N, C-alpha and C positions, 0 to 999 in steps of 0.2 A: 767121551768128548763133551765139552760144555754145550748146553742147549743153545745158548746165544751164538756161540761160534758156529754151530751147525746151521743156524738160521742165516747167518751172514754168508757162509759158503753156498748155501742153497740159493740165496738171493743173487750172488755173483754168477752162479751157474745159469740161472734164469736170464740174467742180463746178457750173458755171453753166448747163449744158444744160437743155433743156426737161424738166421732171419730175425734175431731178437733185437731188443732196444739198442744195444751197443753197435750192432752191425748197421742198423739204419742211421744212427748218429755218425758212424764212421764214413758211410757213403755220402752223407750230406757234407761232412767235413772235407772230403776229397773234392766234391763238386765246388765248394767254396774256394778251396786252394786253387783249383784249375781256373776259376773265373777271375781270381783276384791277385794271384802271384805270378811273377815273371818266371820264365824258364831258367833253370840253373845249369851251369856247365862245370866241368872240372878240368884242371890242367895238372899233369903229372910233372913233378920237378925232382930230379935226381941231383942232389948236391955233392954226391960222392960219399957223404956220411949217412945220409938217409934218403929214402924215397917217399915223397909226400904227394897226396892228391889234394890240391887246393880248390875249393869251391868258389864260384863267383856267379852273380846274377847277371842276366842279359836283359836287353830291352824287348826280347821276344816273348810272345805268349807260349804257354805250354801246349805243345802240339799233341793232340790226343788221337789223331787219325790212325796211328799205327798200334795203338794199345789193343791187345786182345784180352788180357786179364788185368785185374786190379794190380797184380804184382808188377806188371809193366810200368805202371805209374809209380808204385812204391819204390822201385829200383832207381828212379831218377834222382839226381842230386838236387838239393834245395838251393844251392848257391852259397851255403855256409860251410866253413871248415871246423872240424873238431879234433882235439888232440887224441892220439891213439894210445899213448902211454906204453908203446911197444918199442923195443930197441930196433933201430933201423927204419922206423916208420914214424916220422914226425907228426903229421896231421893227415886226416882223410876228409874227403868231402862227405858231408852229412846227406843222408837219403831221406826221402819222404817216409820210408818205413821207420826210421829213427823218430821222426816227428809223430807218426801215428802211434808208436809205442807210448810216448809221453801223453798224447791226447787220451788214449784209452785208459791209462793209469789215472789221469785226472778225472775222467768221467766215472770210473769206478768209485773213486773217493766221493765225488758229488752224489752219486746214487746211494752209497752207504750212509752218507751224512743226511740226505733227505729222508731216508727211511728210519732214521734214529739208530742206526746200527754202528755208529762211530764211537759210542760210549758204552762199551759192554763190560760186564763184570766177570772176572775169571772165577774159577772154582774156589780159589782161596779168598774171594771177596775183594780183591784188588781191582780197581777200575783200570781197564785197558783202553786207552784212547788212541792217540796218534801211533803208538808202537804197533798196536793190533791192526789198525787200518793200513798202515804202511806195509806190513807183512802181506796183507791180503791184496792191496792194490799194486804192489811191486812184485807180485808172483810172476816171475819171468816165464815160467813154463805155460801158465794159463794164458797170459797175454800173447806170447809168441805163437802158441797153438791157435789162438783166435785169429791173429794176423795171417798165419799160414793158410787157414781155411778161407778167410776173406780174400787173400791174394789170389787164390786159385779160381775165384769166381770171374765170370765175364765182366769186362769193363762196362760200367753203366753209361747209358746215354745221359746227356746233360739236362734231362727233364727234371722237374721238381720231384723230390722223394718225399713221400708222406710218412 
């Protein structure tokens, strides 16, 4: 394995560790969403050709009093709809877990770039830039494992997270 590749993977593992930098950033992101975004709802529509779950935003605040784990929040609809690209299912309502996935992917990119790990050289001397970091940042397994671990944690109080 190329030494730079190993350095980048070790850096990502450090960022994603339990109570690590990305976890603290994710909790702050969740708190910001709850303070600033309206509650989302979904309505199921069966057209006879497909069944879709359309998201929409309400005028209500996100109610956190029934949240036990972070996953309780992540399962909520954002109020947006996204295509499913599945036969018989036109659109689905987007969840906060979908948004968190994109946020974590972006944060990984930011951290790799700030550490100078976004422009690495492969074993054959070719500079690996966007392609390399996209592979690392879009690692579904690592990000979803991170989100699963985070989701199982108790829902935080809305105090400041340091």
